[in-house]
Structures are given as structure tokens and as C-alpha cells.
C-alpha positions in Angstrom: 0.0 0.0 0.0 1.2 3.5 -0.8 2.1 5.8 2.0 -0.7 8.2 1.5 -3.6 9.4 3.6 -6.7 9.1 1.3 -9.9 9.2 3.2 -13.0 7.3 2.1 -16.4 7.4 3.8 -20.1 7.0 2.8 -21.4 10.1 1.2 -24.2 10.4 3.9 -24.1 9.2 7.5 -27.3 9.3 9.6 -26.1 9.3 13.2 -27.8 9.5 16.6 -30.9 8.4 18.5 -33.8 8.3 16.1 -31.6 8.7 13.0 -33.5 5.9 11.2 -36.5 8.4 10.7 -34.3 10.3 8.2 -33.9 7.3 5.9 -37.2 7.9 4.2 -36.3 11.3 2.9 -32.9 10.1 1.7 -34.4 7.2 -0.2 -37.1 9.4 -1.7 -34.6 11.4 -3.7 -33.1 8.2 -5.2 -36.2 7.1 -7.1 -35.7 3.4 -6.4 -37.7 0.6 -8.0 -36.5 -2.5 -6.1 -33.9 -3.3 -3.4 -32.4 -6.4 -1.8 -32.2 -6.5 2.0 -29.3 -8.6 3.3 -29.7 -9.6 7.0 -30.0 -12.6 9.3 -32.9 -14.3 11.1 -32.1 -12.8 14.5 -32.2 -9.2 13.2 -35.6 -10.1 11.6 -36.9 -11.5 14.9 -35.8 -8.3 16.7 -38.1 -6.2 14.5 -35.4 -4.0 12.8 -36.1 -5.4 9.3 -39.8 -4.7 9.7 -39.0 -1.0 10.5 -37.1 -0.7 7.2 -39.8 -2.6 5.3 -42.4 -0.1 6.5 -40.2 2.7 5.1 -39.8 1.0 1.8 -43.5 0.3 1.5 -44.4 3.9 2.3 -42.2 4.9 -0.7 -43.7 2.1 -2.9 -40.3 0.5 -3.3 -40.4 -3.3 -3.9 -37.9 -5.5 -2.1 -36.7 -9.0 -1.4 -35.0 -10.3 1.7 -31.9 -12.5 1.9 -31.5 -13.7 5.5 -28.8 -16.3 4.8 -26.0 -14.8 7.0 -26.1 -17.7 9.3 -23.3 -16.9 11.7 -20.9 -14.1 12.6 -18.2 -15.0 10.2 -19.7 -14.7 6.7 -18.4 -17.2 4.1 -18.0 -17.6 0.4 -21.1 -19.8 0.4 -23.2 -17.1 2.1 -22.2 -14.7 -0.7 -23.0 -17.3 -3.4 -26.4 -18.0 -1.7 -27.1 -14.2 -1.7 -26.3 -14.0 -5.4 -28.6 -16.9 -6.2 -31.4 -15.9 -3.8 -33.7 -14.8 -6.6 -33.1 -17.7 -9.0 -36.6 -19.1 -8.3 -38.2 -15.8 -9.5 -36.0 -15.6 -12.6 -34.5 -12.3 -11.5 -31.1 -11.1 -12.4 -29.5 -9.5 -9.3 -27.4 -7.2 -11.4 -30.2 -5.9 -13.5 -33.2 -6.0 -11.1 -31.9 -4.3 -7.9 -31.1 -0.6 -7.7 -29.8 -1.0 -4.2 -28.7 -3.4 -1.5 -29.6 -2.6 2.1 -27.7 -4.5 4.8 -29.2 -4.5 8.3 -27.2 -5.9 11.2 -23.6 -6.0 12.3 -20.4 -6.3 10.5 -21.1 -9.8 9.2 -24.2 -8.7 7.3 -22.5 -5.5 6.0 -19.5 -7.5 4.7 -21.7 -10.1 3.1 -23.7 -7.4 1.4 -20.5 -5.7 0.1 -19.4 -9.0 -1.3 -22.7 -9.7 -3.0 -22.8 -6.2 -4.4 -19.3 -6.6 -5.7 -19.6 -9.9 -7.4 -23.0 -9.0 -8.9 -21.4 -6.3 -11.1 -17.8 -7.6 -11.4 -18.5 -11.3 -11.9 -16.5 -14.3 -10.9 -16.2 -15.3 -7.2 -15.5 -13.1 -4.2 -12.2 -15.0 -3.8 -11.0 -13.2 -7.0 -11.0 -9.9 -5.1 -8.9 -10.8 -2.0 -6.4 -8.1 -1.2 -6.2 -4.5 -2.0 -8.1 -2.6 -4.7 -8.9 -5.5 -7.2 -12.5 -4.4 -7.8 -12.7 -2.7 -11.2 -16.5 -1.9 -11.6 -18.7 -0.1 -9.1 -20.7 -2.6 -7.0 -24.5 -2.3 -6.6 -25.0 0.7 -4.4 -25.3 -0.2 -0.7 -26.9 1.3 2.4 -25.7 -0.1 5.7 -28.0 0.1 8.7 -26.0 -0.8 11.8 -27.1 -2.7 14.9 -23.8 -3.2 16.8 -21.0 -0.9 18.0 -17.8 -2.5 17.0 -16.9 -3.6 13.4 -17.1 -0.2 11.7 -18.1 -2.1 8.5 -21.0 0.2 7.8 -18.6 3.0 6.9 -15.5 1.2 5.6 -14.3 0.1 2.2 -13.4 -3.4 3.4 -15.1 -6.8 3.8 -13.8 -9.9 5.6 -15.1 -13.2 4.1 -14.2 -16.7 5.1 -13.0 -19.0 2.3 -14.2 -22.4 3.7 -12.0 -24.4 1.3 -8.8 -22.8 2.7 -10.1 -22.0 6.2 -8.9 -18.5 5.7 -10.6 -15.2 6.4 -10.0 -13.0 3.3 -9.5 -9.3 3.7 -11.0 -7.6 0.7 -10.6 -3.8 0.3 -11.5 -1.3 -2.4 -12.8 2.3 -2.2 -15.6 1.2 -4.5 -16.9 -1.1 -1.8 -17.7 1.8 0.6 -21.5 2.0 1.2 -23.2 5.2 -0.1 -25.1 5.7 3.1 -24.8 4.5 6.7 -27.2 4.6 9.6 -26.1 4.4 13.2 -29.0 4.7 15.5 -28.4 3.6 19.1 -32.1 2.5 19.3 -31.1 -0.3 17.0 -28.3 -1.3 19.4 -30.3 -1.5 22.6 -31.1 -5.2 22.2 -27.5 -6.3 21.8 -26.8 -9.1 24.2 -24.0 -8.7 26.8 -21.9 -11.1 24.7 -22.2 -9.1 21.5 -21.8 -5.8 23.4 -18.5 -7.1 24.8 -17.1 -8.7 21.7 -18.0 -5.8 19.4 -17.0 -3.2 21.9 -13.5 -4.7 22.5 -13.1 -4.8 18.7 -13.2 -1.0 18.8 -10.2 -1.0 21.1 -8.2 -3.0 18.7 -9.3 -0.8 15.7 -8.3 2.3 17.6 -4.9 1.1 18.9 -3.9 -0.5 15.6 -4.8 2.6 13.6 -2.9 4.8 16.0 0.3 2.8 15.8 0.0 2.1 12.1 2.7 3.1 9.6 -0.1 4.8 7.6 -1.3 6.9 10.6 -2.0 10.6 10.1 -3.1 13.5 12.3 -6.7 12.8 11.2 -6.6 9.1 12.0 -4.7 9.9 15.2 -7.4 12.2 16.6 -10.2 9.7 15.7 -8.4 6.7 17.2 -7.5 8.4 20.5 -11.0 9.8 20.8 -12.5 6.4 20.2 -10.2 4.8 22.7 -11.2 7.2 25.4 -14.9 6.7 24.8 -14.6 2.9 24.9 -12.8 2.8 28.2 -15.3 5.3 29.7 -18.5 3.8 28.3 -18.1 0.1 27.3 -18.4 -1.2 30.9 -21.5 0.8 31.4 -23.1 -0.5 28.1 -22.1 -4.0 29.1 -23.6 -3.7 32.6 -26.8 -2.1 31.5 -27.9 -2.5 27.9 -30.6 0.1 28.5 -28.1 2.8 29.3 -28.7 4.9 26.2 -26.0 7.4 26.9 -23.5 4.5 27.0 -25.0 3.0 23.9 -24.8 6.3 22.0 -21.2 7.0 23.1 -20.1 3.5 22.0 -21.8 4.2 18.7 -19.6 7.2 18.3 -16.5 5.2 19.4 -17.3 2.6 16.7 -17.7 5.2 14.0 -14.5 7.1 15.0 -12.4 3.9 15.1 -13.8 2.7 11.8 -13.0 6.1 10.2 -9.4 5.8 11.7 -8.6 2.3 10.4 -10.3 2.9 7.1 -7.5 5.3 6.2 -4.6 4.2 8.5 -5.1 0.4 8.2 -4.7 -2.2 11.0 -1.9 -4.6 11.9 -0.9 -7.9 13.3 -3.8 -8.2 15.8 -6.2 -8.4 12.9 -3.8 -10.4 10.7 -3.5 -13.1 13.3 -7.1 -12.9 14.5 -8.4 -13.4 10.9 -6.6 -16.8 10.7 -8.1 -18.0 14.0 -11.6 -16.9 12.9 -11.3 -18.6 9.6 -9.9 -21.8 11.1 -12.2 -22.2 14.0 -15.2 -20.0 13.3 -14.9 -18.1 16.6 -15.9 -14.6 17.7 -13.6 -12.0 16.1 -13.6 -9.4 18.8 -12.7 -11.9 21.5 -9.7 -13.1 19.6 -8.5 -9.5 19.2 -8.9 -9.0 22.9 -6.6 -11.9 23.6 -4.0 -11.0 21.0 -3.8 -7.2 21.6 -1.5 -7.1 24.6 0.9 -9.6 23.0 1.0 -7.8 19.7 1.5 -4.5 21.5 4.5 -6.0 23.4 6.0 -7.2 20.1 5.4 -3.8 18.4 6.7 -1.8 21.3 10.3 -1.2 19.9 8.8 0.4 16.8 6.2 2.6 18.5 7.5 6.1 19.4 7.5 6.9 23.1 5.1 9.8 22.6 2.5 7.5 21.1 2.6 5.2 24.1 2.1 8.2 26.3 -0.9 9.4 24.3 -2.5 6.0 24.5 -2.0 6.0 28.3 -3.7 9.5 28.5 -6.6 8.2 26.5 -7.3 5.3 28.8 -6.6 7.4 31.9 -3.3 6.0 33.2 0.0 7.7 33.8 3.3 6.1 33.0 6.8 7.3 34.0 8.5 5.4 31.1 7.7 3.7 27.9 8.1 0.2 29.4 5.8 1.1 32.2 3.3 2.6 29.6 3.2 -0.7 27.7 2.6 -2.5 31.0 -0.3 -0.2 31.9 -1.9 -0.3 28.5 -1.8 -4.1 28.5 -3.2 -4.2 32.1 -6.0 -1.8 31.0 -6.9 -4.1 28.2 -6.8 -7.2 30.4 -8.9 -5.5 33.1 -11.5 -4.4 30.5 -11.4 -8.0 29.1 -12.0 -9.4 32.5 -14.9 -7.0 33.2 -16.5 -8.1 29.9 -16.0 -11.8 30.8 -13.9 -12.4 27.6 -11.5 -15.3 27.5 -7.9 -14.5 28.4 -6.1 -17.1 26.2 -6.2 -18.5 22.7 -6.6 -22.0 24.2 -9.8 -20.9 25.9 -11.1 -19.6 22.6 -10.4 -23.0 21.0 -7.1 -22.6 19.1 -5.0 -25.8 18.9 -1.2 -25.5 19.3 -0.6 -27.8 16.4 -2.0 -25.2 13.9 0.4 -22.4 14.9 2.7 -22.6 12.0 0.0 -22.8 9.3 -1.9 -19.9 10.9 1.3 -17.9 11.1 2.1 -18.4 7.4 -1.4 -17.3 6.5 -1.2 -14.3 8.8 1.9 -12.9 7.0 -0.1 -12.9 3.8 -3.1 -11.0 5.3 -3.7 -7.6 3.9 -3.9 -6.0 7.4 -0.4 -7.0 8.2 1.0 -4.4 5.7 0.5 -1.4 8.0 1.8 -3.0 11.2 4.6 -0.8 12.7 7.1 -3.7 13.1 7.8 -6.3 10.4 7.9 -9.8 11.8 9.3 -13.1 10.6 7.4 -16.4 10.5 9.1 -17.2 13.9 8.0 -13.9 15.3 4.4 -14.5 14.4 4.5 -18.1 15.8 5.9 -16.7 19.0 3.1 -14.2 19.4 0.6 -16.9 19.0 2.4 -19.1 21.5 2.6 -16.2 24.0 -1.1 -15.8 23.8 -1.9 -19.5 24.1 
């Protein structure tokens, strides 16, 4: 990746309590005929899809629903099922849908991005793994968010599991950025404690990795540090009381800010290593990040300027007298937060097997997110990080 600071975001972002009410006026101007909703059965049961359906019906916009995102790590087969979902009605997804609306968390947004991309570019989503391989604009997408963690509703990236290789593919192209995002905390109030924890701790990893990235800029720095402070202030509250709407709203802002930060600055080895575990064992992404983050931070420490360690300490409300002490305090802060959220503390608890370390390490070094890590590691370095977290 080139060392530049290009900044991509949805053209329109509806943000705040009750923001969903503004969707109708946005859609009205687009003169749509038919849309495809990409979601999952749980989001349907919670009533969020019905809210969007009512908006579409009021505007006389026809729609179909694909609810085949069956678990939190979307796969190539989910994408293929989405592309084929209208076969029985003899519809052509490329020709018959003006828009795709994803409703849910990052898994649903990523699956929708992949469906939209393959619909116009052809082939398989595996053809687009890596950076900027999409050549034709995907079907336009709106992302309506129900979690505070992935940032997928505003980013240009999708993570899709290739079941045949047991690898999570990082796919990134500016063309994949949704046209419009909706972040309404009222859609996040029903998140379970487990989802609140795993998605919230993901924001920590996004913020820290963006801040120490070799692609960081003053813009991404401000967003990353702001997000980090909000998470440490409000995630425990959102976890302890899901009806605390102030905490929900502040976590929504943290999610957006961290997503904006890593969308321009990139990520690092936490995500590169976590993607492999997620692809291999189909486990919760945020929880893996939470386990890996202190160990990757320790590995990266020699390549992180002292001032940046100090700024992270300030954001999480600790004071260090030295860089080494700063690293210790940041790691402790992450582990204390992890403990409060009842997230596992080791890769063994998550389900990783020690015999897979070398294969996972080789794949991690190929992951797109590894390119912006501040310190370049060897295969043995990556294996050692996994082992230290085991």
C-alpha cells in the first residue's frame, strides 16, 4: 500500500438516537424501484427489518429479503447464496436491484458488500482478495448498523471466510464503501452482553492498531484516540446495563470514529493473526482480538514512538513514567477491561490448537492487514506471538 492518507467514507451518514427516521427522505430522492435486503434471522426477529420494510412500503419500493447470513463469520457460500437468492423468481440480481440494504452488524454488511461486488464484477468473491482489485462499481449499498464494533457500515473493506482454505480473506476497495450508513443507538439497545462485549472490545483493537500504524496521520490519530477514550469510559456501562442509552450512544460514536481511523490508516498484526483463527475455528472475532492485543502490543513496542505510548496512556486514563511502564499499563488496562466483559484470556480458551500455529502464522503474514503493522515480523515472530497468547 502506498504511504498516503486518502480518506473514504459513505457520502451520507445518519447518526444518533432516532436517526432511522431520516432514511425515508434520503431514499425518496433516489427514485428506487427494487432493493435487496441482506440480513439474518435474528435481526428479523428483533423487528429491525420490519421497520425498514415499512419505510420501503411507504415509498412504494419493492424489495426482497436474503436472511442467509447464518453466523458471525460470513463465508463464500453465504455470498453465493445471496447472489442466487432470486433464481426461483428468474430475476437477475445485477439488473433488477437498484440498491442493497444491509441490516445488522459487520457480518451482514460485509456479506452485502461481497454480494454487491460480485454482482457487477463477476467471478467469485475470492477473486478480489487483497487491495483494490475491484474494477467496476458494486451495486450501491446502504448499511444500517445494529452493533457498536466492526465499523463495517462506513468502511471500504469486507472480511469473508473461504471455507475451502479455512482463511478469512481481507478484501478492500474504495468502490466497496457504502453510499449511506445509519447508526441509530435505538437499533443497538437489544445487543446481548456477549455481543456488546465482543463488538466493543473490537473498537479498542481498531483504535490502537490505527494509531500505531505506519499509515497513521493527524486525522486518524485524533479519531483513534477519541474512540479509545470513549470505549474505556462507556463500554463497561453499556455491558452492565444494555438500556443505558448514553453509554450506547457513546459506544456508537466510538465505533464510527475507530472505523474512520482504520479505514484510512489500516490495521496490523492483531487483525492479521485474528483473521486466521476466525477462519480456522469460526470463533468470535472481537474476543480473539482482545486476547492478542496485549501480546502484539509488546511485540510492536520497539517500533512505537514513546510519545504514542504516552498518548494511549492518556486516552485510557493511566499515567506512565517510562515507555516500558506505559506498555505494561496499557496491557493491564486491556486485560482489566477484558475481565470485566468476561472475555476469555487465552487462545486456548477460545479454541485454538497449538498444532496449527505454523500454518496460521504463514497465512497471517499474507493477510492484507499485516502491511500497516509498525514492526515487520518473521514467521518465527508470528509463531511466538501466537504461543505467548496461548
